[in-house]
N, C-alpha and C positions, 0 to 999 in steps of 0.2 A: 491486431493487424492495423497498420496505419497506411494511408495513401493520401494523395491530395484530395481535398474535399471540394475543390473548385468545380462548379457546375451543379452541385447538389442544392436543391431548394431547402432541404432540411439536412444539416450536417449531423454527423454522429456526436460531435462535441463542439462547444464554442466557449472560449474563456469569457467570463462575465464580470463586469465591474460593479462595485458597490457604492462609488461616489466620492470617496476620500483618497483614492489611490494617487491621483496626480497632485493633489494638495500635499500629501505626505511626502511624495518624491521631491517636490519643490522645497519643502521644509528641510529635508535631508541635505539637498544641494546647498541651500543657503546657510545651513548650519555649519558648513565648512568641513564636514567629514562624510565621504561617501565610501570609504573602505569599511570593512566589517567591524563588528563588535562595538558599535556606537549606540546611540539612544534607541533607535528603532529595533536593532537586534535585541537589546535588553528588554524592550517593551514586549516584543513578540515572545521571548522566552518566559517572561513573567506571566504573561497572559496564558500561555500554554501550561505552565507549571501550576497555576491556580486551578485550571480546568482539570488537570490530571492529579489532583490531590497532593500537590507539593513536590512532585518529582522534579529532579534537576533536568532541565531541558536545554539542549545545546543546538542552536540553529546550524544547519549545514547547507551546502550548495545543492544537495540532492539526497533522496532516500538511499541511493546507491552508496554515496559517501558515508552516510550514517551506518549502513550495514558494514562497510569496510572498517569503520572505527570500532564497531562492535567486535569484529573478528580480531582486531589488534588488542582490544581491551581484554578479551578472553584468552589471549596468548595462544591462539590457534596456530598450529604449525604443521610441517610435513609429518605425515603418518597419522594425523588426527582424522576423525570422521565426524561429520555433522549431519544429523538427520533433518530432512525437510520434505515438504510435499513436492512431487514432480510437477504438479499443476501450479506453476508460479512463474514470475518474471525472471529472466536470466540473472538479474542483479542479486537475487537471493542466494544463488549458487556461486556466482563470480566472487563475491566478497570473501568467501572462505577458500575457494580455489586459489585466489591470489596469494593466500598465506601458505599454500602447499597442502591443504586438507582435501580429503575426498568427500564429496557430497553423497549422502546415502538417500536415495529417492524412495519415498513411501507413497502408496496410493492414497486417494481421497475418498471421503464419504460420498455416497450417491445423493444425499439430500442437500447438505450445505456446501458441498464441494471443498470442504476444509480437510486438512490433514486427518486421516483416519486413525484416531487414537488407539483403536483396537489392534492396529498393525505396527505400532511404534515399538512396543517392548521387544518384539522379536528381531527388530533391526539394531538393537543396542549390542555393542561388542565392547571388549576392553579398551578399544581405541576411540570410542565415542566420547566427544567432549561437550556437545551441545545439541539442543533441539530447536529448530526454527519453526515457530507457529505462524502461519500466514492467515490472516483473517479475511478470507475471500469475500469480495463484494461487501465488506464491512459487517459481516456476520461472524460473531466470535467462535473460535475453536473451543473444544472442550478442555478448558485450561485446568480444571480440577484433575482430570485423568492424566493430562500431560505433566502436571505438577507432581503427581504421585510417582510417575515413572522416573522423572528427573530426580526426585528426592531419593528414590531407592538406589539409583546408580550414581549419585552425586554429579549430575549433569546440570549445565546452565541452560536457561531458556531465554531465547531472543524472540520477541514478537515483531514480525514484519507487519506493521500496522499501516501500510501505505493506503489501504482502502478504508480503514476503520476509525479515523479520528472522530471522537464524540459518540462512537458506538459504546455499548455497555454489555456486560454479562453479569446478571444479577445486579448488585449495587456497586460494582466496580467498573470504571472506564476501561475499555480496551487500551492496551499500552501500559498497564500498571501491574500486570501479572508476572511478567518475566523480570529478570535482573536488568535487562536492557530491552528497549523497543525502538522502532524506527518509524518515522512519518514521512509522507511525501506531499509536496506542494507543487507538483507538476501541473501543467495546464489542464490535464484531464481529471484532476481531483476536485473535490468539493470546494476546497480553499486553495488558492494558487498564487504564485508569483512568477509563473512561467516555468522556472526550474528552481527547485528548492526542497529542503527536507529538514529533519531534526532527529537527533538522538535523544531518547528519553532514558535517563539513568535512574533506576529505582533502587539500586543498591549503593549505599553511601560509599563503600570501599572503592568504587570506580570513578567517583566524581573528579578528584584532583587529576588523575591520569587522563581522563577524557578531555579535560581542558588542555592539557599538554599536547595530546595527540592532535587536537584541532589546531593548535598554534604551532604547527610544523615541528613538533617535538621539543618545543621550548617551554620554559616556565614563565612565559610573558605575563600570564594572568596574575601570578603571584607577585611579580614585579609591580604591576599597576595597583595591586592591593597593599603594597608596602611591605610584603612579607620577605622579600629579598632585595638586595641593593642593586642588583643587575640581573638580567636574564640571559640564559645560554641554552645550548642544545643539551637536553637531558634524556631524551627518549626518541623512539621512532615517531613519525607523524607526517602530516602533509597539509596542504592548503585547503582545508575543508570549510572555511568560513565564507559565507555569502556577503555581498556588498550591502551597504545601508540602503541603496536604492531598491534592491529586492526585498529587504526587510520592511521598508516603508510601504511597499505595495502589499506585502503579506499582512501587515498589521491592519490595514483597511479591511481586508477580507475577514480576518479573525474577529474584528469588532462587530462584524455583521453576522456572527454565528447563528443567532436565533432566526433571523430572516432567511438566511441561506438554507438552513436545515428544514425550516418550515416549507419553503418552496420545493425542496427536493422530496420531502415526504409527500407533499400533495401530488407531485408528478408520479412518484412510485405507486402511491395508492390508486391513482387514476388508471395506470397501466394494469395493476393487479385486479382492480374491481371490474374493469371493462373487458379484460381478456379471459377471465376465469372460466366462463361457460364455453367460450370458443375453444380454449385450450383443452378442456376436458373432452369435448366432442372430437377434437382432432388429434388426440394423444400427444399433446404438447405439454411439457412440464414447466411450471413457473417457479421462481425462486422460493426456497424454503427458509423460514426464519423461526427457529425454536422459540417456545413461549418465554424462556428465561433470558432471551437475548433482545436487546434493543439495538437494531441495526443502524448503520451510519447513512443509509440511503445513498450509497455510492453508485450503484448501477442497477439496471433491470435487464434481465436476459430471458431468452426462450431456449429450452432444450427441445429441439425438434425431434420428431420420431426417427429420423435417419439423416445421414449426411446428404443424401440426394434432396430431401425435403428442405434442408438448410440452404443448399445451393439455389434451389428454386425460389425460396423466400428472399434471399439476397438479391437475386436478379430481378424479381418482381418489384421489390422496393426500389432498386436502382432505377428501373424504368419509370417509377413514379417520382424520381428526384429525391429519394431518401437514401441516406447512407447508413447501413447497419453492418456490423463487423463481427468476425469471430474473435476468439481470445487466444490464450496460451496454447502452444503445442507442448506436450509433455517433455520435460527436460531429459528424461532418461532415454528417449528415442532420438534425441538430437545428435548431431555429429560429436559434440563435446561429451554428451551423456554416454553415448555408446563407447567412446574411448575410455571412459571411467567405469566400465563394467555394466552399464545399462543394457537391457535387452527388450525388444518388443515382446509384450505379453506380461512383463513384470508388474505393471500397474493397470489392470484391465479397466477399472472404472474411469480413470483419467483418460485412457486412450479412447474409450467410447465417448465420453463427454466432450473431449476436444473436437471430435468430428461432428457434433450435433449442436453445440452451443452457439447462440446468436445474440449479440448485445444490441439493444435498441438505442436510438438517440436519447441522450439524457444530459441536460445541462441546466444551470440555475434559472435562466430566463426563458426556458422552453414554454412557449405559449400553448394555451388550451386548444386553439384552432390548429396549430401545427401537430399537436398530439392527436387530435381527432383525425387529421390526415394520415398519420402513421397507423392508427388503429384501423381506419378504413382500408388502407393498403394491405395490412396484415390479413384482415379477415376476408379479403377478396382474393387472396392467393390460392391457387389450386395446386396441391402437391399430393 
């Protein structure tokens, strides 16, 4: 949920600058190219590729665009089915609906709020083409279990890793398990350029076509590499490429990875450590991170004991000048979800969680004094 944050002493989110953004933007402008696929685009892609073990990374204008590219690459079409969690952002579903496919919504685990791998196999039909794993709050899904299901039925896996950049499961980074993965650089994410994203291509067979799709369906990239003497329209595609100004801003953020992640870990640990006893006494559940997961420190949330308790907490925090928000509404109960076969009661965990989850203020330069103010307001709430 988003609304104007004007008037809040402590906002839910605030974009934070790392110091080189304006200098890099000026460099891009003075370099004579501000359209996409210039030096800063390439530097961002190289940086991310190195961090993700050598995967091909293609910068896009949003995570939504990256998901739409994934759907095109997998040749998703009318009559196909794509399994995904119901507790996710609408872009996860829209990318495949736009290709004519039917999203098959599956419930989530009560601990990590990720796709419940124990319920995925029964959702597979002869029409299933892919599974979308959403790493909620930057905590990895059970990719071993999902991989086994996909292998058995010859399905593709797409990781919606909008929350999880630089998170890990075991010794592998999130975003490197599926054939394809997507990233977000929206202003609410750990690393931002306002609006931006990336497609991570882990399967070599998709690399060339991914470049074509991003270049409006042309083989322009081959032309600039000298592989063809002219470029032309060879496939479907669209204008998915961000400008050099956005890439310049993003590079400054990516280069500050260690500092940003250290700051966010400190904030997350502060919330967790100072709220643990209060939460246990008040029947509030804090985020769960399995031992084999290294989370991305994307958000901190409370699972309140009831919807009424959440409403009371939101109002109490608002009265203190603090904005806290709820998150997704289950897609299977939305107007679009119901029109595609969803019914209330299909995913009871997600339906329950959606009514009780409360996201706390969380941004890179969140000061300890402001965090203490949030803690004081939380623990003084009567519900």
